C-alpha positions in Angstrom: -28.9 -46.4 -60.4 -27.0 -48.4 -57.9 -23.9 -46.3 -58.5 -25.9 -43.1 -58.1 -27.5 -44.3 -54.9 -24.1 -45.1 -53.6 -22.9 -41.5 -54.3 -26.0 -40.1 -52.6 -25.3 -42.3 -49.5 -21.7 -41.3 -49.5 -22.6 -37.6 -49.8 -24.9 -37.9 -46.8 -22.1 -39.6 -44.8 -19.6 -36.8 -45.7 -22.2 -34.1 -44.8 -23.0 -35.7 -41.4 -19.3 -36.2 -40.8 -18.6 -32.5 -41.7 -21.4 -31.2 -39.5 -20.1 -33.3 -36.6 -16.6 -31.9 -37.0 -18.0 -28.3 -37.1 -20.1 -29.0 -34.1 -17.1 -30.3 -32.1 -15.0 -27.3 -33.2 -17.8 -24.9 -32.2 -18.4 -26.7 -28.9 -14.7 -26.6 -28.0 -14.4 -22.9 -28.8 -17.5 -22.0 -26.9 -16.3 -24.1 -23.8 -12.8 -22.5 -23.9 -14.3 -19.1 -24.0 -16.8 -19.9 -21.3 -14.4 -21.8 -18.9 -11.1 -20.2 -18.2 -10.6 -21.2 -14.6 -10.0 -18.8 -11.7 -8.1 -15.5 -11.7 -5.2 -16.3 -9.4 -3.9 -13.5 -7.2 -0.8 -14.2 -5.2 -0.1 -12.3 -2.0 3.5 -12.1 -0.7 3.2 -10.4 2.6 4.3 -10.0 6.2 2.1 -12.2 8.4 4.8 -12.4 11.0 7.9 -10.3 11.8 8.4 -6.6 12.7 6.1 -5.3 10.0 3.3 -7.8 10.4 0.9 -5.4 12.1 0.6 -3.2 9.1 0.2 -6.1 6.7 -2.3 -8.0 8.9 -4.5 -4.8 9.0 -4.2 -4.4 5.3 -5.2 -8.0 4.8 -8.5 -7.3 6.5 -9.1 -4.5 3.9 -8.2 -6.9 1.0 -10.7 -9.4 2.3 -13.5 -6.8 2.6 -12.9 -5.7 -1.0 -13.0 -9.4 -2.2 -16.1 -10.2 -0.2 -17.8 -7.2 -1.6 -17.7 -8.8 -5.1 -18.2 -12.3 -3.8 -14.7 -13.4 -4.8 -15.7 -13.0 -8.5 -14.8 -10.6 -11.3 -16.6 -10.5 -14.6 -18.1 -13.9 -13.8 -14.7 -15.5 -13.0 -13.8 -16.9 -9.6 -10.9 -15.2 -7.8 -8.5 -17.5 -6.1 -6.2 -15.9 -3.4 -2.9 -17.7 -2.7 -1.1 -16.1 0.2 2.3 -16.9 1.9 4.1 -15.3 4.8 7.5 -13.7 3.9 8.3 -13.1 7.6 9.5 -9.5 6.9 12.6 -11.0 5.2 13.7 -9.8 1.7 15.3 -13.2 0.9 12.2 -15.1 1.8 10.0 -12.5 0.0 11.8 -13.4 -3.3 11.4 -17.1 -2.6 7.7 -16.6 -2.0 7.3 -14.7 -5.3 9.1 -17.5 -7.1 6.8 -20.0 -5.5 3.7 -18.0 -6.4 4.7 -17.6 -10.1 6.5 -20.9 -10.8 4.4 -23.3 -8.7 1.1 -21.7 -8.2 1.0 -20.0 -11.7 -0.5 -16.8 -10.4 -1.5 -14.0 -12.8 -0.7 -11.1 -10.4 1.8 -10.9 -7.5 0.6 -8.6 -4.7 3.2 -7.4 -2.2 3.0 -6.2 1.4 4.9 -3.7 3.5 8.7 -4.1 3.6 10.4 -1.7 1.1 13.7 -3.6 0.9 11.8 -6.8 0.1 9.5 -5.1 -2.4 12.6 -3.8 -4.3 14.0 -7.3 -4.5 10.6 -8.8 -5.5 10.3 -6.1 -8.2 13.5 -7.4 -9.8 12.1 -10.9 -10.0 8.7 -10.0 -11.3 10.2 -7.8 -14.0 12.4 -10.7 -15.1 9.4 -13.1 -15.4 7.1 -10.4 -16.8 4.3 -10.9 -14.2 2.5 -7.8 -12.9 3.4 -6.8 -9.3 1.1 -4.5 -7.2 2.0 -3.1 -3.8 -1.1 -3.4 -1.6 0.0 -2.7 2.0 2.7 -0.1 2.2 6.4 -0.4 0.9 6.9 3.4 0.3 10.5 3.4 -0.9 11.1 5.3 -4.1 12.9 2.5 -5.8 9.8 0.3 -5.8 8.4 2.3 -8.7 11.4 4.5 -9.8 12.9 4.1 -12.3 9.5 2.9 -13.7 8.7 -0.6 -14.8 5.7 -1.5 -16.9 5.0 -4.5 -14.6 5.1 -2.6 -11.3 2.3 -0.6 -9.5 1.8 0.8 -6.1 -1.7 1.7 -4.9 -0.6 2.7 -1.4 1.7 5.7 -1.2 5.3 6.7 -2.0 7.8 8.3 0.3 7.4 12.0 -0.2 3.8 12.2 -1.1 2.8 13.1 2.5 6.2 14.1 3.9 6.7 16.9 1.3 3.6 18.9 2.3 4.2 18.2 6.0 7.8 19.5 5.7 6.5 22.8 4.3 3.7 22.9 6.9 6.2 22.5 9.8 8.1 25.6 8.7 5.3 27.8 7.4 2.4 27.0 9.8 4.0 25.4 12.9 7.0 27.8 13.0 9.7 25.2 13.5 13.1 26.3 12.4 15.5 23.6 13.7 14.5 20.0 13.6 16.0 16.5 13.9 15.3 13.3 11.9 15.1 10.0 13.8 14.4 6.5 12.5 15.5 3.1 11.5 18.4 2.7 9.2 16.8 1.0 6.1 15.4 2.3 2.8 11.8 2.5 3.9 12.7 4.8 6.8 15.6 6.9 5.5 13.5 7.8 2.3 10.7 9.1 4.4 13.0 11.1 6.7 14.9 12.7 3.7 11.6 13.5 1.9 10.5 15.5 4.9 13.9 17.2 5.2 13.9 18.2 1.5 10.8 20.4 1.8 11.5 21.6 5.3 15.0 22.9 4.2 13.7 24.3 0.9 11.2 26.3 3.0 14.0 27.8 5.1 14.4 25.3 8.0 17.5 23.5 9.2 17.9 19.8 9.9 20.3 19.9 12.9 21.0 16.2 13.0 19.9 12.8 11.7 19.9 9.9 14.2 19.5 6.3 12.9 19.5 2.9 14.6 19.3 -0.7 13.4 15.9 -2.4 12.4 14.6 -4.2 15.5 16.3 -1.9 18.1 14.1 -1.4 21.1 16.2 0.6 23.5 16.1 4.1 22.1 17.3 6.0 25.2 20.9 6.3 23.9 19.6 7.8 20.7 17.3 10.3 22.4 20.3 11.3 24.5 22.1 12.5 21.3 19.6 15.2 20.7 21.2 18.7 20.6 19.6 21.4 22.8 18.7 23.6 19.8 16.3 21.0 18.4 12.7 22.3 18.4 11.0 19.3 17.0 11.6 15.7 15.7 10.3 14.1 12.5 10.6 10.3 13.2 9.8 7.1 11.3 9.7 3.5 12.6 7.9 0.6 11.1 5.5 -1.5 13.2 3.1 -0.5 16.0 5.2 -2.1 18.8 8.2 -0.1 17.8 6.2 3.2 17.5 4.8 2.5 20.9 8.3 2.0 22.3 9.5 5.3 20.7 6.7 7.3 22.3 7.1 5.6 25.7 10.8 6.5 25.8 10.2 10.0 24.5 7.8 10.7 27.4 9.9 8.7 30.0 12.9 11.0 29.2 10.7 14.1 29.6 11.4 15.4 26.1 7.9 16.8 25.8 8.4 18.8 28.9 11.7 20.1 27.5 9.7 21.5 24.6 10.9 19.2 21.9 7.8 18.6 19.8 6.9 15.8 17.5 5.8 16.3 13.9 5.2 12.8 12.4 4.2 10.1 10.0 0.6 9.0 10.6 1.7 5.8 12.3 2.7 7.8 15.4 -0.8 9.2 16.0 -3.1 6.4 15.0 -6.6 6.5 16.7 -6.7 2.7 17.0 -3.4 2.3 18.7 -1.2 5.2 20.0 -4.1 7.4 20.9 -5.7 4.6 22.8 -2.4 4.0 24.6 -1.2 7.6 25.3 -4.5 9.6 25.1 -4.2 13.3 25.9 -0.4 13.1 25.9 -0.5 13.2 22.1 -2.7 16.3 21.9 -1.0 18.9 19.7 1.0 16.5 17.6 0.7 17.1 13.8 1.0 14.4 11.2 0.2 13.7 7.6 -2.1 10.8 6.5 -4.1 9.4 3.6 -6.8 8.4 6.1 -8.7 10.0 9.0 -11.0 7.8 11.1 -14.1 9.9 11.1 -13.6 11.8 7.9 -17.1 12.4 6.5 -17.4 10.5 3.2 -20.0 7.9 2.2 -17.2 5.5 1.4 -15.5 5.8 4.8 -18.9 5.4 6.6 -19.8 2.2 4.5 -16.3 0.6 4.9 -16.2 1.3 8.6 -19.7 -0.3 9.1 -18.6 -3.4 7.1 -15.3 -3.6 9.1 -17.1 -3.6 12.5 -19.8 -6.0 11.2 -17.1 -8.5 10.2 -14.3 -8.1 12.8 -16.2 -6.7 15.8 -15.2 -3.7 17.9 -12.1 -5.3 19.4 -9.9 -3.3 17.1 -10.7 0.1 15.7 -11.0 0.7 12.0 -7.6 2.2 10.8 -5.6 3.5 7.9 -4.0 0.1 7.0 -7.4 -1.4 6.5 -8.5 1.4 4.3 -5.3 1.2 2.1 -5.6 -2.6 1.8 -9.3 -2.2 0.8 -8.5 0.5 -1.8 -5.6 -1.5 -3.3 -7.6 -4.6 -3.9 -10.7 -2.6 -5.1 -8.4 -0.9 -7.6 -7.1 -4.3 -9.0 -10.7 -5.6 -9.2 -11.8 -2.5 -11.1 -9.0 -2.9 -13.6 -9.8 -6.6 -14.0 -13.5 -5.9 -14.5 -12.7 -3.3 -17.2 -11.0 -6.1 -19.3 -13.8 -8.5 -18.5 -11.6 -10.6 -16.3 -9.2 -11.5 -19.1 -6.2 -11.5 -16.9 -4.3 -13.8 -19.3 -3.9 -10.8 -21.5 -1.1 -9.2 -19.5 -0.8 -6.2 -21.8 -4.5 -5.4 -21.5 -4.3 -5.7 -17.7 -1.2 -3.4 -17.5 -3.1 -0.8 -19.7 -6.2 -1.1 -17.5 -4.2 -0.4 -14.4 -3.1 2.9 -15.9 -6.6 3.9 -17.0 -8.5 2.8 -13.9 -9.8 5.4 -11.4 -11.8 4.8 -8.2 -13.2 6.7 -5.4 -11.0 6.4 -2.3 -12.2 5.8 1.3 -11.2 9.4 2.1 -9.5 10.5 -1.1 -11.7 12.1 -3.8 -10.1 9.8 -6.4 -7.4 7.3 -6.7 -5.5 6.6 -10.0 -1.9 5.9 -11.0 0.7 8.0 -12.8 2.8 7.1 -15.8 5.3 5.4 -13.4 2.6 3.2 -11.9 2.5 5.0 -8.6 -0.7 6.1 -6.9 -2.1 9.6 -7.1 -4.3 10.4 -4.1 -5.3 13.1 -1.6 -3.4 13.6 1.7 -4.4 15.3 4.9 -2.5 17.4 7.4 -4.1 16.5 10.8 -3.6 17.2 14.5 -4.5 15.3 17.6 -7.1 17.3 19.5 -9.6 16.7 22.3 -13.1 17.4 21.0 -16.3 16.7 22.9 -14.3 14.7 25.4 -12.7 12.5 22.7 -9.0 12.5 21.8 -8.8 12.1 18.0 -7.2 13.3 14.8 -8.7 16.4 13.2 -8.1 17.5 9.6 -6.4 20.9 9.3 -5.7 20.9 5.6 -6.3 18.7 2.5 -3.5 18.3 -0.1 -5.3 17.2 -3.2 -4.0 14.6 -5.7 -0.4 14.3 -4.6 2.2 12.6 -6.8 5.4 10.7 -6.1 8.4 13.1 -6.1 10.9 12.7 -9.0 13.6 10.0 -8.8 16.4 10.8 -6.3 14.3 13.2 -4.1 13.9 10.6 -1.3 17.3 8.9 -1.3 19.1 10.1 1.8 22.7 11.2 1.0 25.2 8.4 1.9 22.5 5.8 1.8 22.9 4.9 -1.9 20.2 3.8 -4.2 
């Protein structure tokens, strides 16, 4: 009996011990599923330098998208870690390394400078961390040839320039044009994209005039324009540089000589150049992904939230909208995988299957190469009801990035 009692007691001990172990295992599993820590999103962007205006505006859009969800996705906190790359490709790569290797971010978001974005792409591919362009960086080589780890939710060179090139010939009647801009990938790609469709339509690019990044005295370059030039398609990064271009264009009387401007949206922005030059800009055509008073519920709601947060000191603009859309897209992809950003393959797949309503675009998604598909607009500066503003002339639905090589200017390499 004593022996039997001993076995019964031992059996109870083993049973209790086993239950305790099972309880500990279950508790640990439940806790690990429940508590994963924050989703870390690193932002490598231009807070200072020649392209900082665009990135600073886009940052306001990022913040509005994050505030909309309370800095949470699928119940997980979102932690933003942001550093200034000073519009410098070398520093941009160092920032990306810091975000990945020190801060252990799950996603690297990049800003505006195309040359830097291409360099950062090389690093993120190597370490197999998703990279998403969320401010501008339109150069073809950011997403072509494609990389499974790289996405751009903004726009690629050619998506708006192609339709504007056709429009310039077919609707505006230009036959001989000049290209003018900064000598770097993000500029020459845009110039060549416009030229491709303009020439295919029957037009002639009489000359291409380039200058170094940061050059402010453009008078010697305007002086090179040939007399047969009817219109210029220009591109320069940064509001201050665009302002300088327009100032010198008018100072030299080129508008009075009949040389028209047919431009990238940055040259006719309501919040900046229209406020500065007013009626002088009337008649200028541009392409854009955003129009200030375009009548969509999404544009109305974002505009109201923008002014509620930032006040009326600075007008709502295209950079804010593109920053908002980019971050909203990432959040939607994360939400679709229940915030499980540690599963990189699932996140990459979600980026390809996500579709959102844009601020002005009917829908925003990405193609097989990871580049955005969105609507673009042909617009013109007009004076309506006493207000100088951009007016939509045509909608180009669901534009894609042109094939590889279409936006690489001859002689500028790859």
